[in-house]
C-alpha positions as a Markdown table, in Angstrom:
| # | Residue | x | y | z |
|---|---|---|---|---|
| 1 | Unk | 94.2 | 76.2 | -37.4 |
| 2 | Unk | 94.1 | 73.9 | -33.8 |
| 3 | Unk | 97.8 | 74.3 | -31.8 |
| 4 | Unk | 100.2 | 71.4 | -31.6 |
| 5 | Unk | 100.0 | 69.7 | -28.6 |
| 6 | Unk | 103.2 | 69.8 | -26.1 |
| 7 | Unk | 104.0 | 65.9 | -25.1 |
| 8 | Unk | 106.7 | 65.4 | -22.8 |
| 9 | Unk | 108.2 | 62.6 | -23.2 |
| 10 | Unk | 110.8 | 61.1 | -20.2 |
| 11 | Unk | 114.2 | 59.1 | -21.6 |
| 12 | Unk | 113.8 | 56.0 | -19.6 |
| 13 | Unk | 116.7 | 53.4 | -19.2 |
| 14 | Unk | 119.6 | 56.0 | -20.4 |
| 15 | Unk | 121.1 | 52.6 | -21.3 |
| 16 | Unk | 118.0 | 50.8 | -23.2 |
| 17 | Unk | 116.0 | 51.1 | -26.3 |
| 18 | Unk | 114.2 | 54.5 | -25.4 |
| 19 | Unk | 116.2 | 57.0 | -27.5 |
| 20 | Unk | 116.7 | 55.3 | -30.2 |
| 21 | Unk | 113.2 | 54.4 | -31.1 |
| 22 | Unk | 112.4 | 58.1 | -30.2 |
| 23 | Unk | 115.1 | 60.0 | -32.2 |
| 24 | Unk | 114.4 | 57.4 | -35.6 |
| 25 | Unk | 111.0 | 58.0 | -35.0 |
| 26 | Unk | 111.3 | 61.9 | -34.9 |
| 27 | Unk | 114.0 | 61.8 | -37.5 |
| 28 | Unk | 110.8 | 62.1 | -39.8 |
| 29 | Unk | 109.9 | 65.4 | -40.2 |
| 30 | Unk | 105.7 | 64.5 | -41.2 |
| 31 | Unk | 105.5 | 62.8 | -37.6 |
| 32 | Unk | 107.8 | 65.3 | -35.6 |
| 33 | Unk | 106.0 | 67.9 | -36.9 |
| 34 | Unk | 102.6 | 67.1 | -35.5 |
| 35 | Unk | 103.4 | 68.0 | -32.0 |
| 36 | Unk | 105.7 | 70.0 | -29.9 |
| 37 | Unk | 108.4 | 67.0 | -28.5 |
| 38 | Unk | 109.9 | 68.1 | -24.8 |
| 39 | Unk | 112.1 | 64.9 | -24.0 |
| 40 | Unk | 113.2 | 65.1 | -20.3 |
| 41 | Unk | 116.8 | 63.5 | -20.0 |
| 42 | Unk | 120.5 | 64.1 | -21.4 |
| 43 | Unk | 121.7 | 66.1 | -23.8 |
| 44 | Unk | 125.1 | 64.2 | -23.7 |
| 45 | Unk | 123.0 | 60.9 | -24.0 |
| 46 | Unk | 121.1 | 61.8 | -26.9 |
| 47 | Unk | 124.0 | 63.3 | -28.9 |
| 48 | Unk | 125.8 | 59.9 | -28.4 |
| 49 | Unk | 122.6 | 58.1 | -29.9 |
| 50 | Unk | 122.6 | 60.3 | -32.7 |
| 51 | Unk | 125.8 | 59.9 | -33.6 |
| 52 | Unk | 125.7 | 55.6 | -33.1 |
| 53 | Unk | 122.0 | 55.7 | -35.3 |
| 54 | Unk | 124.3 | 58.1 | -38.2 |
| 55 | Unk | 121.0 | 60.7 | -37.8 |
| 56 | Unk | 121.3 | 64.6 | -37.9 |
| 57 | Unk | 122.5 | 66.4 | -35.1 |
| 58 | Unk | 120.3 | 69.7 | -36.1 |
| 59 | Unk | 117.3 | 70.7 | -34.5 |
| 60 | Unk | 118.2 | 70.4 | -30.7 |
| 61 | Unk | 117.0 | 73.2 | -28.5 |
| 62 | Unk | 117.7 | 73.0 | -25.2 |
| 63 | Unk | 115.4 | 74.8 | -23.0 |
| 64 | Unk | 114.5 | 75.6 | -19.2 |
| 65 | Unk | 111.2 | 74.4 | -18.8 |
| 66 | Unk | 108.2 | 73.1 | -21.6 |
| 67 | Unk | 107.1 | 76.8 | -21.9 |
| 68 | Unk | 110.2 | 78.0 | -24.0 |
| 69 | Unk | 109.4 | 74.2 | -26.0 |
| 70 | Unk | 109.3 | 75.5 | -29.7 |
| 71 | Unk | 107.6 | 73.6 | -33.1 |
| 72 | Unk | 109.8 | 71.7 | -35.5 |
| 73 | Unk | 112.3 | 71.2 | -32.7 |
| 74 | Unk | 113.2 | 68.3 | -30.3 |
| 75 | Unk | 113.3 | 70.3 | -27.0 |
| 76 | Unk | 115.3 | 69.1 | -24.6 |
| 77 | Unk | 115.1 | 70.0 | -20.9 |
| 78 | Unk | 118.1 | 69.1 | -19.3 |
| 79 | Unk | 117.9 | 66.8 | -16.3 |
| 80 | Unk | 121.1 | 64.9 | -15.7 |
| 81 | Unk | 124.7 | 65.0 | -14.5 |
| 82 | Unk | 127.3 | 66.1 | -16.9 |
| 83 | Unk | 128.9 | 63.2 | -16.5 |
| 84 | Unk | 126.3 | 60.8 | -17.4 |
| 85 | Unk | 128.1 | 57.7 | -19.3 |
| 86 | Unk | 126.4 | 55.8 | -21.5 |
| 87 | Unk | 126.8 | 52.2 | -21.7 |
| 88 | Unk | 124.6 | 51.0 | -24.3 |
| 89 | Unk | 122.7 | 47.5 | -23.8 |
| 90 | Unk | 124.1 | 47.7 | -20.0 |
| 91 | Unk | 121.4 | 47.9 | -17.3 |
| 92 | Unk | 123.5 | 50.0 | -14.0 |
| 93 | Unk | 122.0 | 51.5 | -11.3 |
| 94 | Unk | 122.8 | 54.8 | -13.1 |
| 95 | Unk | 120.7 | 54.5 | -16.3 |
| 96 | Unk | 118.1 | 53.3 | -13.5 |
| 97 | Unk | 118.7 | 56.8 | -11.5 |
| 98 | Unk | 118.2 | 58.6 | -14.4 |
| 99 | Unk | 114.9 | 57.5 | -15.6 |
| 100 | Unk | 113.9 | 58.3 | -12.4 |
| 101 | Unk | 115.1 | 62.1 | -12.7 |
| 102 | Unk | 113.4 | 62.7 | -15.8 |
| 103 | Unk | 109.9 | 61.8 | -14.4 |
| 104 | Unk | 110.6 | 63.8 | -11.2 |
| 105 | Unk | 111.7 | 66.7 | -13.2 |
| 106 | Unk | 108.8 | 66.7 | -15.7 |
| 107 | Unk | 106.3 | 66.6 | -13.2 |
| 108 | Unk | 107.3 | 70.0 | -11.9 |
| 109 | Unk | 106.3 | 71.3 | -15.9 |
| 110 | Unk | 103.4 | 69.3 | -15.5 |
| 111 | Unk | 102.2 | 70.9 | -12.1 |
| 112 | Unk | 102.7 | 74.0 | -13.7 |
| 113 | Unk | 100.4 | 73.2 | -17.0 |
| 114 | Unk | 103.3 | 73.7 | -19.5 |
| 115 | Unk | 102.9 | 70.4 | -21.2 |
| 116 | Unk | 99.5 | 68.7 | -22.0 |
| 117 | Unk | 100.5 | 64.6 | -21.8 |
| 118 | Unk | 103.5 | 62.1 | -20.7 |
| 119 | Unk | 104.9 | 59.6 | -23.0 |
| 120 | Unk | 107.1 | 57.0 | -20.9 |
| 121 | Unk | 110.3 | 55.6 | -22.5 |
| 122 | Unk | 110.8 | 52.2 | -21.2 |
| 123 | Unk | 112.8 | 52.0 | -17.9 |
| 124 | Unk | 114.4 | 48.5 | -16.0 |
| 125 | Unk | 112.2 | 48.4 | -12.6 |
| 126 | Unk | 115.0 | 46.3 | -11.0 |
| 127 | Unk | 118.0 | 49.2 | -12.0 |
| 128 | Unk | 115.3 | 52.3 | -10.6 |
| 129 | Unk | 114.5 | 50.8 | -6.8 |
| 130 | Unk | 116.0 | 53.0 | -4.4 |
| 131 | Unk | 114.8 | 55.3 | -1.5 |
| 132 | Unk | 113.0 | 57.7 | -3.9 |
| 133 | Unk | 111.5 | 55.1 | -6.1 |
| 134 | Unk | 110.3 | 52.4 | -4.4 |
| 135 | Unk | 107.0 | 51.5 | -7.1 |
| 136 | Unk | 106.8 | 48.4 | -8.8 |
| 137 | Unk | 106.8 | 50.3 | -11.7 |
| 138 | Unk | 105.3 | 53.4 | -13.7 |
| 139 | Unk | 101.9 | 53.2 | -13.0 |
| 140 | Unk | 101.8 | 53.4 | -9.8 |
| 141 | Unk | 104.1 | 56.1 | -9.3 |
| 142 | Unk | 101.9 | 57.8 | -11.1 |
| 143 | Unk | 99.0 | 57.1 | -9.6 |
| 144 | Unk | 100.9 | 58.5 | -6.6 |
| 145 | Unk | 102.2 | 61.6 | -8.2 |
| 146 | Unk | 98.9 | 62.7 | -9.1 |
| 147 | Unk | 97.3 | 62.4 | -6.0 |
| 148 | Unk | 96.5 | 58.9 | -4.9 |
| 149 | Unk | 93.7 | 57.8 | -7.9 |
| 150 | Unk | 92.9 | 54.3 | -8.6 |
| 151 | Unk | 95.0 | 53.9 | -11.9 |
| 152 | Unk | 94.2 | 51.0 | -14.2 |
| 153 | Unk | 96.5 | 50.2 | -16.7 |
| 154 | Unk | 95.2 | 49.4 | -20.3 |
| 155 | Unk | 96.6 | 48.1 | -23.6 |
| 156 | Unk | 95.7 | 49.7 | -26.5 |
| 157 | Unk | 95.7 | 49.1 | -30.0 |
| 158 | Unk | 93.5 | 49.9 | -33.1 |
| 159 | Unk | 91.4 | 46.4 | -32.4 |
| 160 | Unk | 92.1 | 46.1 | -28.3 |
| 161 | Unk | 91.5 | 47.8 | -25.1 |
| 162 | Unk | 92.5 | 45.6 | -22.5 |
| 163 | Unk | 93.2 | 46.5 | -18.7 |
| 164 | Unk | 94.1 | 44.4 | -15.9 |
| 165 | Unk | 92.7 | 43.9 | -12.5 |
| 166 | Unk | 96.1 | 43.6 | -10.8 |
| 167 | Unk | 99.6 | 44.9 | -12.9 |
| 168 | Unk | 102.8 | 44.1 | -11.3 |
| 169 | Unk | 102.4 | 41.9 | -8.1 |
| 170 | Unk | 103.5 | 38.3 | -8.2 |
| 171 | Unk | 100.9 | 35.6 | -9.7 |
| 172 | Unk | 100.4 | 33.6 | -6.2 |
| 173 | Unk | 98.8 | 37.3 | -4.8 |
| 174 | Unk | 96.7 | 37.9 | -7.3 |
| 175 | Unk | 93.7 | 35.7 | -5.7 |
| 176 | Unk | 93.9 | 37.8 | -2.3 |
| 177 | Unk | 94.1 | 41.4 | -4.1 |
| 178 | Unk | 90.7 | 40.5 | -6.2 |
| 179 | Unk | 87.9 | 41.9 | -3.9 |
| 180 | Unk | 84.6 | 43.1 | -5.0 |
| 181 | Unk | 85.8 | 46.7 | -4.2 |
| 182 | Unk | 88.9 | 46.6 | -6.6 |
| 183 | Unk | 86.7 | 45.3 | -9.3 |
| 184 | Unk | 84.2 | 47.8 | -9.1 |
| 185 | Unk | 86.7 | 50.1 | -9.2 |
| 186 | Unk | 88.0 | 48.5 | -12.3 |
| 187 | Unk | 85.2 | 48.2 | -14.3 |
| 188 | Unk | 84.1 | 51.9 | -13.5 |
| 189 | Unk | 87.5 | 53.2 | -14.1 |
| 190 | Unk | 87.1 | 51.4 | -17.7 |
| 191 | Unk | 83.6 | 52.3 | -18.5 |
| 192 | Unk | 84.3 | 56.0 | -17.9 |
| 193 | Unk | 87.4 | 55.9 | -19.5 |
| 194 | Unk | 85.6 | 54.5 | -22.9 |
| 195 | Unk | 83.1 | 56.6 | -22.6 |
| 196 | Unk | 85.7 | 60.0 | -22.0 |
| 197 | Unk | 88.7 | 59.0 | -23.7 |
| 198 | Unk | 87.7 | 56.3 | -26.7 |
| 199 | Unk | 84.0 | 58.5 | -27.3 |
| 200 | Unk | 81.9 | 55.1 | -26.9 |
| 201 | Unk | 79.3 | 56.3 | -25.7 |
| 202 | Unk | 77.7 | 52.8 | -24.7 |
| 203 | Unk | 80.7 | 50.5 | -24.3 |
| 204 | Unk | 80.8 | 46.6 | -23.7 |
| 205 | Unk | 82.8 | 45.1 | -21.4 |
| 206 | Unk | 83.9 | 41.2 | -21.2 |
| 207 | Unk | 85.7 | 40.1 | -17.7 |
| 208 | Unk | 87.5 | 37.2 | -17.9 |
| 209 | Unk | 88.1 | 34.3 | -15.5 |
| 210 | Unk | 90.5 | 33.6 | -13.0 |
| 211 | Unk | 90.9 | 29.8 | -13.1 |
| 212 | Unk | 91.5 | 27.8 | -16.0 |
| 213 | Unk | 88.3 | 27.1 | -18.2 |
| 214 | Unk | 86.8 | 30.1 | -15.7 |
| 215 | Unk | 86.3 | 27.7 | -12.6 |
| 216 | Unk | 84.0 | 25.0 | -14.8 |
| 217 | Unk | 81.3 | 25.8 | -12.4 |
| 218 | Unk | 83.5 | 25.2 | -9.1 |
| 219 | Unk | 85.2 | 22.1 | -10.3 |
| 220 | Unk | 88.6 | 24.0 | -10.7 |
| 221 | Unk | 87.9 | 26.7 | -8.8 |
| 222 | Unk | 85.4 | 29.0 | -6.9 |
| 223 | Unk | 85.8 | 32.6 | -7.5 |
| 224 | Unk | 83.8 | 32.9 | -10.8 |
| 225 | Unk | 80.8 | 31.6 | -9.0 |
| 226 | Unk | 81.8 | 33.8 | -5.3 |
| 227 | Unk | 83.2 | 37.1 | -6.8 |
| 228 | Unk | 83.0 | 37.6 | -10.3 |
| 229 | Unk | 79.3 | 37.0 | -11.2 |
| 230 | Unk | 77.8 | 39.1 | -8.5 |
| 231 | Unk | 80.4 | 41.7 | -9.9 |
| 232 | Unk | 78.9 | 41.6 | -13.1 |
| 233 | Unk | 75.7 | 41.0 | -12.0 |
| 234 | Unk | 75.9 | 44.4 | -10.1 |
| 235 | Unk | 78.0 | 46.6 | -12.8 |
| 236 | Unk | 75.0 | 45.4 | -14.8 |
| 237 | Unk | 72.4 | 46.4 | -11.9 |
| 238 | Unk | 74.0 | 50.0 | -12.4 |
| 239 | Unk | 73.4 | 50.5 | -16.1 |
| 240 | Unk | 76.8 | 48.8 | -17.4 |
| 241 | Unk | 77.6 | 46.5 | -20.3 |
| 242 | Unk | 79.4 | 43.6 | -18.9 |
| 243 | Unk | 79.6 | 40.0 | -19.6 |
| 244 | Unk | 81.4 | 37.7 | -18.2 |
| 245 | Unk | 83.8 | 35.8 | -16.7 |
| 246 | Unk | 84.6 | 34.2 | -19.6 |
| 247 | Unk | 87.6 | 31.3 | -19.8 |
| 248 | Unk | 90.5 | 33.5 | -21.3 |
| 249 | Unk | 92.0 | 31.1 | -23.3 |
| 250 | Unk | 88.5 | 29.9 | -25.8 |
| 251 | Unk | 87.7 | 34.1 | -25.5 |
| 252 | Unk | 91.0 | 35.1 | -27.1 |
| 253 | Unk | 91.5 | 32.3 | -29.4 |
| 254 | Unk | 87.7 | 31.9 | -30.9 |
| 255 | Unk | 88.1 | 36.0 | -31.5 |
| 256 | Unk | 84.9 | 36.3 | -29.0 |
| 257 | Unk | 87.9 | 39.9 | -28.1 |
| 258 | Unk | 86.6 | 41.5 | -31.4 |
| 259 | Unk | 82.7 | 41.9 | -30.2 |
| 260 | Unk | 83.8 | 43.7 | -27.3 |
| 261 | Unk | 85.1 | 47.8 | -26.4 |
| 262 | Unk | 86.8 | 46.8 | -23.7 |
| 263 | Unk | 88.8 | 43.7 | -22.2 |
| 264 | Unk | 89.3 | 43.3 | -18.1 |
| 265 | Unk | 91.8 | 41.1 | -18.0 |
| 266 | Unk | 92.2 | 39.8 | -13.5 |
| 267 | Unk | 96.1 | 39.6 | -13.5 |
| 268 | Unk | 99.1 | 40.9 | -16.2 |
| 269 | Unk | 100.1 | 38.2 | -17.7 |
| 270 | Unk | 96.2 | 37.0 | -19.0 |
| 271 | Unk | 96.0 | 40.3 | -20.4 |
| 272 | Unk | 99.2 | 40.9 | -22.1 |
| 273 | Unk | 100.1 | 37.7 | -23.4 |
| 274 | Unk | 97.4 | 37.7 | -25.9 |
| 275 | Unk | 97.9 | 41.6 | -26.2 |
| 276 | Unk | 100.9 | 41.4 | -27.3 |
| 277 | Unk | 100.6 | 38.4 | -30.1 |
| 278 | Unk | 97.1 | 40.6 | -31.4 |
| 279 | Unk | 99.2 | 44.0 | -31.3 |
| 280 | Unk | 103.3 | 43.6 | -30.7 |
| 281 | Unk | 105.1 | 46.6 | -32.3 |
| 282 | Unk | 101.7 | 49.0 | -32.4 |
| 283 | Unk | 100.3 | 48.4 | -29.1 |
| 284 | Unk | 100.3 | 51.1 | -26.5 |
| 285 | Unk | 99.8 | 51.2 | -22.4 |
| 286 | Unk | 98.1 | 53.4 | -21.7 |
| 287 | Unk | 97.3 | 54.7 | -17.5 |
| 288 | Unk | 93.8 | 55.2 | -17.0 |
| 289 | Unk | 92.2 | 56.7 | -14.6 |
| 290 | Unk | 94.8 | 59.5 | -13.6 |
| 291 | Unk | 93.9 | 63.0 | -14.5 |
| 292 | Unk | 97.4 | 63.1 | -16.1 |
| 293 | Unk | 97.1 | 61.4 | -20.0 |
| 294 | Unk | 99.9 | 58.9 | -19.7 |
| 295 | Unk | 101.4 | 56.8 | -22.7 |
| 296 | Unk | 104.0 | 54.5 | -23.3 |
| 297 | Unk | 105.2 | 52.2 | -25.8 |
| 298 | Unk | 104.0 | 48.5 | -25.2 |
| 299 | Unk | 107.7 | 46.8 | -24.8 |
| 300 | Unk | 110.8 | 47.4 | -22.6 |
| 301 | Unk | 114.1 | 48.3 | -22.7 |
| 302 | Unk | 115.4 | 45.1 | -25.3 |
| 303 | Unk | 118.6 | 45.5 | -24.0 |
| 304 | Unk | 120.1 | 43.4 | -26.6 |
| 305 | Unk | 118.2 | 45.0 | -29.7 |
| 306 | Unk | 120.3 | 49.1 | -28.5 |
| 307 | Unk | 122.0 | 50.4 | -31.4 |
| 308 | Unk | 121.7 | 47.9 | -34.1 |
| 309 | Unk | 119.4 | 50.0 | -36.1 |
| 310 | Unk | 116.4 | 47.1 | -36.1 |
| 311 | Unk | 113.9 | 47.9 | -33.4 |
| 312 | Unk | 110.8 | 49.3 | -34.5 |
| 313 | Unk | 109.8 | 52.4 | -33.5 |
| 314 | Unk | 106.2 | 52.1 | -34.1 |
| 315 | Unk | 105.2 | 51.2 | -31.0 |
| 316 | Unk | 106.5 | 54.9 | -29.4 |
| 317 | Unk | 104.6 | 56.9 | -32.3 |
| 318 | Unk | 101.1 | 55.0 | -31.5 |
| 319 | Unk | 101.7 | 56.2 | -28.2 |
| 320 | Unk | 102.6 | 59.9 | -29.0 |
| 321 | Unk | 99.2 | 59.1 | -31.3 |
| 322 | Unk | 97.2 | 58.0 | -28.9 |
| 323 | Unk | 97.9 | 60.9 | -26.2 |
| 324 | Unk | 96.7 | 63.2 | -28.5 |
| 325 | Unk | 93.9 | 61.5 | -29.4 |
| 326 | Unk | 93.2 | 61.5 | -25.8 |
| 327 | Unk | 94.2 | 65.0 | -25.3 |
| 328 | Unk | 91.2 | 66.0 | -27.7 |
| 329 | Unk | 88.5 | 63.7 | -26.5 |
| 330 | Unk | 88.9 | 65.2 | -23.1 |
| 331 | Unk | 88.5 | 68.7 | -24.7 |
| 332 | Unk | 85.4 | 67.7 | -26.6 |
| 333 | Unk | 83.5 | 66.3 | -23.5 |
| 334 | Unk | 85.2 | 69.5 | -21.6 |
| 335 | Unk | 82.8 | 71.1 | -23.7 |
| 336 | Unk | 80.1 | 69.2 | -24.1 |
| 337 | Unk | 79.7 | 69.3 | -20.3 |
| 338 | Unk | 80.2 | 73.4 | -20.2 |
| 339 | Unk | 77.5 | 73.9 | -23.1 |
| 340 | Unk | 75.1 | 71.5 | -21.1 |
| 341 | Unk | 75.6 | 73.9 | -18.1 |
| 342 | Unk | 74.9 | 77.2 | -20.3 |
| 343 | Unk | 71.2 | 78.3 | -20.1 |
| 344 | Unk | 69.3 | 77.4 | -22.9 |
| 345 | Unk | 67.8 | 80.8 | -24.4 |
| 346 | Unk | 63.8 | 81.1 | -24.7 |
| 347 | Unk | 62.7 | 81.0 | -28.1 |
| 348 | Unk | 61.6 | 84.5 | -29.9 |
| 349 | Unk | 58.5 | 83.0 | -31.3 |
């Protein structure tokens, strides 16, 4: 029987919806026993949310590191001060700093090889800002922590895999960030992870345009002609299957997106608005292009829902499922590469 995967879970914002969706999901023993969860957070906060939600208080295993984690338990690595205060639904500097401390503690165990993947619970990007955390979001922080790799923010559901060429930057700055080098990098990452992490041998990738109607042949903007079309042509010359640029509204409105294995949007909202319309409550944010496997629910802190017991925990479940799927896919990929390097035995016939 295959050993259960050890999945790190960072608490996110103490006062947000993270603890609630995690604890409600883990209260389902059938789900919780599929993997070994290691929560990086606060025992005090965890106990508080269990009480508020009326969940059982048994099954907690407080440990010093992930190497001590046990199956059929909520394994907790305590990484917050004893005086941690929970103010449900209220963004505070303390709750933002707590999210950062949980991430930093996770990386200590990750660097020792004690966890196989990371599921991050939602953060408040504003309250996390400090001299220690000067990043626009998880994606950029994780890229820096894992060696400065070029990341790809990829939204994943059972029907759609959508990456964004530019992520957490103001809309006015998008055009100057879109360079041939950036787009080639993002297409390369998307192509590679579709093959390795999603095991699609010859992925079909669609590229969205930047301007309305994909520029109308220069009438509404020239980027499609001067930048995107040459990028598509070069990608195909390299043996990839890349099509576009497509007008985003018609691409999603007509259902054309169902004909592709992956989609690359030019900026955050161009991709995430249709994605969340199609897959809200079931979608997952996956950070591609890194050695670390990191997934996250596709929603934010949802302060207005905290403690009410009405928030869906399905996106958290899907984030765990996806992390486990990618662990297995990477193992199979590694095994295939190793097998291909073994000397072939000569026939004795």
